[in-house]
C-alpha positions in Angstrom: 155.3 113.9 75.0 154.8 110.3 76.1 154.5 111.6 79.9 151.7 114.1 79.0 149.7 111.6 77.0 149.9 109.2 79.8 148.7 111.9 82.2 146.2 112.6 79.9 144.8 109.4 79.7 144.9 108.7 83.2 142.7 111.7 84.0 140.0 110.4 81.3 140.2 107.1 82.8 139.5 108.7 86.4 136.9 110.8 85.2 135.2 107.9 83.3 135.1 106.1 86.6 133.8 108.8 88.4 131.0 109.6 86.2 130.2 105.8 86.5 130.2 106.1 90.0 127.9 109.1 90.3 125.2 108.4 87.5 125.4 104.4 87.7 121.8 103.3 88.7 122.1 101.3 91.9 121.1 97.7 92.0 117.4 96.9 92.6 117.3 95.2 96.1 114.3 92.9 96.6 114.3 92.2 100.2 112.5 88.9 100.4 111.6 86.2 97.7 108.6 86.6 95.6 105.5 85.6 97.5 103.3 83.6 95.4 99.4 83.1 96.5 97.2 84.4 98.8 98.4 82.1 101.6 101.7 83.8 101.4 100.8 87.4 100.9 102.3 89.9 103.2 99.0 92.3 102.5 96.2 93.0 105.0 93.5 91.0 103.1 90.8 92.6 105.5 92.2 96.1 104.6 92.1 94.9 100.8 88.6 93.7 101.3 87.2 96.9 102.8 89.1 98.7 99.4 87.0 96.1 97.3 90.0 94.2 96.2 90.9 90.7 96.5 93.9 88.2 96.1 93.8 84.9 94.8 96.3 82.0 94.2 97.3 81.9 90.7 97.4 78.4 88.9 99.6 79.3 85.9 103.2 80.7 85.5 103.5 84.1 84.6 104.4 85.2 81.2 107.0 87.9 82.1 109.7 88.1 85.0 109.4 89.8 88.4 112.6 92.2 87.1 110.7 93.3 83.9 107.8 94.0 86.2 109.6 96.3 88.8 111.5 97.9 86.0 108.1 98.6 84.3 106.7 99.9 87.8 109.6 102.4 88.2 109.7 103.4 84.6 105.8 104.8 85.9 106.0 105.9 89.0 110.2 106.2 89.3 112.2 104.7 91.7 110.7 105.2 95.0 112.5 103.3 97.3 115.3 100.1 97.3 113.1 98.2 99.9 110.9 96.5 97.0 109.0 93.4 97.7 107.1 91.2 95.1 104.0 89.3 95.1 102.4 87.2 92.1 98.6 87.2 92.5 95.3 86.7 90.8 94.0 90.2 91.6 90.5 91.4 91.3 89.8 95.3 91.7 87.1 97.8 90.8 89.6 99.8 89.0 88.4 100.2 85.5 90.4 103.4 84.0 93.2 101.7 81.7 95.8 103.3 79.5 95.4 102.6 75.8 98.7 100.5 75.9 97.0 98.3 78.6 93.8 97.5 76.6 95.6 97.0 73.1 98.1 94.2 75.0 95.1 92.7 77.1 91.9 93.5 75.4 90.0 91.4 78.5 90.6 94.7 80.6 88.2 96.5 78.6 85.6 93.7 78.8 86.3 92.6 82.4 88.2 95.0 84.0 90.6 93.5 86.8 88.7 90.2 87.4 91.3 87.5 88.5 94.0 89.3 86.3 97.5 87.5 86.9 99.8 90.3 88.3 102.7 91.1 90.0 102.3 93.4 93.1 105.3 95.6 93.4 105.3 97.0 97.2 107.9 100.0 97.5 108.4 100.1 101.3 110.0 102.8 103.7 108.4 105.6 102.5 106.3 108.4 104.0 103.0 109.2 102.0 100.7 111.6 103.5 97.1 109.6 103.4 94.7 111.7 101.7 92.1 109.9 104.2 90.2 111.2 107.0 92.3 112.6 109.8 92.6 110.5 112.4 92.6 110.2 116.4 96.2 108.5 116.4 95.5 106.5 119.6 91.9 105.3 118.7 92.3 105.0 114.8 89.2 106.9 114.6 88.1 110.1 112.7 88.3 113.2 114.1 87.2 116.7 113.1 89.8 119.0 114.9 93.1 116.5 114.6 96.4 118.1 113.0 97.7 114.4 112.2 96.8 112.4 109.2 97.7 108.9 109.3 100.9 108.3 106.9 101.4 105.4 104.7 104.9 103.7 104.4 104.2 101.6 101.1 103.3 101.8 97.6 102.2 99.3 95.8 102.0 99.1 91.8 100.2 96.6 90.2 101.8 95.1 86.9 100.0 92.7 84.6 102.3 89.4 84.6 100.7 88.3 81.2 101.9 91.7 79.2 104.5 93.8 81.8 102.2 96.9 81.5 101.6 98.8 84.9 97.9 98.7 85.3 97.3 100.5 88.8 98.7 101.4 92.0 97.5 102.0 95.6 98.5 102.7 98.8 97.0 101.6 102.3 99.4 101.4 105.0 
């Protein structure tokens, strides 16, 4: 009887270990330290300007930490990549459609939109996102009518309000 109890316990223990190995979420891998301010951005400021977006250097500390911002971005959009880069910026953007949660937690969004908003930009890298933009001549990076190939983006950026932790918007441009 003792021998069979030991075997049953060993099998259950092994099963638990296997289940943990299969279902455990792998840790987030932030490949670089958190960049703060426009002078340290990895983003293409000219492309952002073309999209009517602007980054500026924040002068105050965020109210939430970057780990929470990543978790909230992943709750909204799912885990897309383990190659994650984080920046803390003041962002200005023409985006004006906000969730009820975003407006409740930050009423200034309804009044001002995204105007110098303290935000984390969570960049999921190493992706292959078909662009919805114009078809491009790959050699000359110019629009072409009969081109089969479209530009693919390899990064998806999620903007998380650094004062509330709420996901505000997402964009992809490269």
